TITI-559241 format. One line per 4 residues: number of its first residue (from 1); their letters; for each residue x negated, y negated, z negated of C-alpha. Coordinates in Angstrom, 2 decimals, padded with zeros to 5 digits, always signed. Each point is the difference from the previous one (the first is absolute). Last residue first. Layout:
BEGIN
NUM = a = X,Y,Z  ... .
! end
This chain:
BEGIN
245 = glar = -020.12,+003.04,+000.24  -001.53,-003.27,-001.12  -001.57,-000.46,+003.44  +003.50,+000.00,+001.47 .
241 = lapl = +000.85,-003.04,-002.11  -003.01,-001.97,+001.27  +000.62,+000.93,+003.64  +003.70,-000.92,-000.39 .
237 = vqdg = -000.65,-003.45,-001.42  -002.53,-001.61,+002.33  +000.78,+000.31,+003.72  +003.40,+001.67,-000.06 .
233 = leai = +001.40,-001.96,-002.92  -001.38,-003.26,+001.35  +001.57,+000.63,+003.40  +003.34,+000.79,-001.63 .
229 = laeq = -000.22,-003.19,-002.05  -000.70,-002.10,+003.09  +003.06,+001.47,+001.71  +002.15,-000.51,-003.11 .
225 = dvst = -000.66,-003.71,-000.31  +002.11,-001.48,-002.85  -000.70,+003.14,-001.98  +001.66,+003.27,-001.00 .
221 = mqit = -001.49,+003.23,-001.20  +000.95,+003.64,-000.49  -003.19,+002.06,+000.29  +000.85,+003.67,-000.35 .
217 = vida = -002.67,+002.08,-001.69  +000.11,+003.75,+000.60  -001.78,+002.57,-002.18  +000.46,-002.09,-003.13 .
213 = glds = -002.32,+000.89,-002.88  +001.95,-002.24,-002.37  -002.88,-001.89,-001.61  -002.69,-000.11,+002.72 .
209 = vlpt = +002.22,+000.22,+003.08  +002.95,-002.18,-000.95  -002.43,-002.01,-002.12  -001.84,-001.08,+003.21 .
205 = ytdv = +003.09,-001.69,+001.50  -000.27,-003.41,-001.68  -003.81,-000.06,+000.04  +000.00,+000.68,+003.75 .
201 = iaqa = +002.54,-002.80,+000.50  -002.13,-002.33,-002.12  -003.01,+000.89,+002.12  +001.90,-000.81,+003.18 .
197 = dpai = +001.19,-003.43,-001.15  +002.70,-001.89,-001.91  +001.70,+002.99,-001.69  +003.23,-000.50,-001.95 .
193 = symg = +001.49,+003.07,-001.71  +003.75,-000.28,-000.36  +002.41,-000.23,-002.96  -001.66,-003.17,-001.27 .
189 = lien = +001.15,-001.79,+003.14  +003.63,+000.53,-001.02  -000.55,-001.25,-003.55  -001.99,-002.97,+001.29 .
185 = rdme = +002.92,-001.00,+002.23  +002.51,+000.04,-002.87  +003.10,+001.94,+000.99  +003.02,-001.32,+001.91 .
181 = dare = -001.77,+000.58,+003.32  -000.47,+003.64,-000.95  +003.71,+000.45,-000.59  +000.79,-001.57,+003.37 .
177 = rlta = -002.50,+002.30,+001.77  +001.48,+003.01,-001.74  +003.50,-000.97,+001.14  -001.25,-000.55,+003.56 .
173 = pdva = -001.14,+003.63,+000.00  +003.70,+001.03,-000.13  +000.96,+003.24,-001.73  -001.76,-000.39,-003.35 .
169 = elrg = -000.05,+002.93,-002.45  -003.71,+000.88,+000.08  -001.14,-003.62,+000.29  +001.86,-001.11,-003.12 .
165 = parl = -002.66,-002.47,-001.13  -002.11,-001.76,+002.66  -003.38,+001.52,+000.83  +000.65,+000.64,+003.68 .
161 = grws = +002.02,-003.19,+000.36  -003.03,-002.22,+000.45  -001.08,+002.10,+002.96  +002.32,-002.10,+002.17 .
157 = tlae = -002.53,-002.87,+000.14  -003.07,+001.23,-001.97  -002.56,-001.82,+002.13  +001.32,-003.43,-000.93 .
153 = waed = -000.15,+000.87,-003.69  -003.56,+001.30,+000.41  -001.04,-003.19,+001.78  +001.38,-002.09,-002.86 .
149 = dssa = -001.59,+002.28,-002.59  -003.40,-000.44,+001.65  -002.55,+001.88,+002.12  +002.42,+002.56,+001.41 .
145 = hitw = +000.19,+003.64,+001.05  +002.96,+001.30,-002.00  +000.01,+003.55,-001.32  +002.60,+002.71,-000.58 .
141 = rsaa = -001.93,+003.14,-000.95  +000.31,+003.46,+001.49  -000.88,+003.51,-001.14  +000.32,+003.32,+001.83 .
137 = vvpe = -000.87,+002.75,-002.48  -000.20,+003.54,+001.38  +000.76,+002.89,-002.36  -002.58,+002.61,-001.10 .
133 = prga = +001.48,+003.31,+001.13  +002.98,+001.59,-001.79  +000.03,+002.31,-002.99  +003.20,-001.56,-001.35 .
129 = esaa = -001.78,-001.16,-003.16  -002.79,-001.51,+002.11  +002.45,-001.86,+002.25  +001.91,-001.32,-003.01 .
125 = arlp = -003.18,-001.16,-001.76  -001.29,-001.67,+003.18  +003.19,-002.00,+000.50  +000.40,-000.83,-003.70 .
121 = dtvr = -003.57,-001.44,-000.01  +000.44,-001.79,+003.34  +003.28,-001.75,-000.77  +000.70,-001.54,-003.41 .
117 = erti = -003.42,+000.08,-001.67  -002.05,-000.43,+003.16  +002.32,-002.70,+001.28  -000.21,-001.83,-003.33 .
113 = epdr = -003.81,+000.10,+000.06  -000.10,-001.11,+003.65  +002.08,-003.14,-000.77  +002.00,-001.27,+002.96 .
109 = vsti = +000.00,+003.15,+002.11  +002.60,+001.17,+002.52  +000.28,+003.79,+000.22  +000.31,+002.58,+002.76 .
105 = vgda = -000.23,+003.43,-001.55  -001.24,+003.51,+000.71  +000.65,+003.24,+001.88  +003.62,+000.25,-001.10 .
101 = rqga = +001.95,+002.39,-002.23  -001.44,+000.24,-003.51  -002.46,-002.88,+000.07  +002.51,-002.21,+001.78 .
97 = ltas = +002.64,+000.91,-002.57  -002.39,-000.99,-002.78  -000.79,-003.32,+001.71  +003.70,-000.71,+000.42 .
93 = kpgg = +000.61,+000.50,-003.71  -003.27,-001.62,-001.10  +000.52,-003.43,+001.59  -000.60,-001.97,+003.20 .
89 = aaml = +000.15,+002.90,+002.43  +000.38,+000.23,+003.78  -000.28,+003.58,+001.23  -002.61,+001.31,+002.41 .
85 = ipvr = +000.83,+002.90,+002.33  -003.00,+001.39,+001.89  +000.79,+001.45,+003.46  -001.49,+003.49,+000.39 .
81 = rmpp = -001.25,+000.07,+003.57  +001.22,-000.67,+003.54  +003.54,-000.66,-001.18  +002.81,+002.26,+001.18 .
77 = sylk = +002.16,-000.55,+003.08  +002.67,+002.60,-000.76  +000.40,-001.34,-003.50  +002.44,+002.43,-001.63 .
73 = ardt = +003.32,-000.14,-001.85  +001.60,+003.37,-000.63  +002.93,-001.64,-001.80  -001.08,-002.94,-002.18 .
69 = vyhe = +001.70,-001.45,-003.06  -000.85,-003.03,-002.08  +001.21,-001.48,-003.32  +000.51,+002.92,-002.41 .
65 = gdft = -002.06,+002.29,+002.16  +000.78,+002.78,+002.46  -002.94,+000.47,+002.36  -000.29,+002.11,+003.13 .
61 = lkeg = -003.37,-000.73,+001.54  -001.81,+001.25,+003.05  -003.49,-000.58,-001.37  -002.78,-001.70,+001.92 .
57 = dllr = -001.96,-001.79,-002.73  +001.71,-003.25,+000.94  +003.35,+001.62,-000.73  -001.16,+001.32,-003.38 .
53 = rmie = -001.46,-003.35,-001.03  +003.02,-001.96,+001.18  +002.47,+002.18,-001.88  -002.04,+000.12,-003.22 .
49 = laet = -000.60,-003.74,+000.01  +003.69,-000.66,+000.69  +001.10,+002.13,-002.94  -002.26,-001.84,-002.46 .
45 = mran = +000.83,-003.35,+001.59  +003.71,+000.59,-000.56  -000.65,+000.82,-003.66  -002.14,-003.12,-000.38 .
41 = reay = +002.69,-002.14,+001.63  +002.56,+001.55,-002.34  -002.05,-000.77,-003.11  -000.91,-003.47,+001.34 .
37 = kpfe = +003.59,-001.23,+000.13  +001.84,+000.07,+003.31  -000.05,-002.58,+002.80  +003.29,+000.49,+001.85 .
33 = yglp = -000.38,-000.31,+003.76  +001.72,-002.86,+001.81  -002.73,-000.56,+002.58  -001.24,-003.20,-001.68 .
29 = geni = -000.15,+001.91,-003.32  -002.49,+002.59,+001.22  -003.32,-001.68,+000.77  +000.39,-002.96,-002.40 .
25 = negt = +001.27,+002.52,-002.57  -003.50,+001.33,-000.43  -001.11,+003.58,+000.55  -001.07,+003.19,-001.75 .
21 = gvgl = -003.11,+000.18,+002.17  -001.57,+001.50,+003.12  -003.25,-000.40,+001.97  -000.83,+002.48,+002.76 .
17 = nfrg = -003.62,+000.08,+001.18  -000.62,+000.11,+003.76  -003.38,+000.64,+001.63  +000.61,+003.22,+001.95 .
13 = gslr = -000.39,-001.38,+003.52  +002.12,-003.06,-000.62  +002.90,+001.12,+002.20  -000.02,+003.47,-001.61 .
9 = dlta = +000.01,-001.40,-003.53  +002.69,-002.47,+000.99  +002.23,+002.84,+001.23  -000.55,+002.03,-003.18 .
5 = aaqa = +000.77,-003.03,-002.16  +003.18,-000.70,+001.98  +001.08,+003.62,-000.45  -000.68,-000.15,-003.74 .
1 = t = +001.94,-003.26,-000.27 .
! end
């Protein structure tokens, strides 16, 4: 992963950020890998963050950990600059690890107050306690561009499974879709922000900047007309959000 990140950084002219996380079974189970409990995944991530950071910083690394071993590993095509490593976090344990070992977090926001309490506050506290720089916050929000519940339901399509129970342990995305289809439609729609126009989109994403202090805002949206949505985002939404920064 460190070598791939270095290569992508060179190909992009020094614009690559590496995102990592403790994983979901949907990415590992299909290949026959065991999906361990969170404690082991956290321990693996701790070692992996150290290995990747030291390799990306140019070190020839011999490392003997509980989970990973390297023998004089080195990136002979190094990145063009220090590649930031951002770690996905939805709760305080991952956020604390990100503050201690990574350069910041990637977090999905439903309620900004809950995200601040569970993610950004523990992140910043851990980074401060470790004497590290102010961490980066990359925040996203799942949003539907629609003018009615019927249109929103049509726009969701396969997204319906994203909020179904058991997402972390599922192996087949079809299972999540089936679980979602067994739930009440209003319950599923209530798990997403619905924005009918450009101003509503701006209002939906503004708290990520104003309340969380996000450095990077990722717009994750679906609609029945994605090309029109992208044009609207570029023409009206992004300029308004950038002005907030």
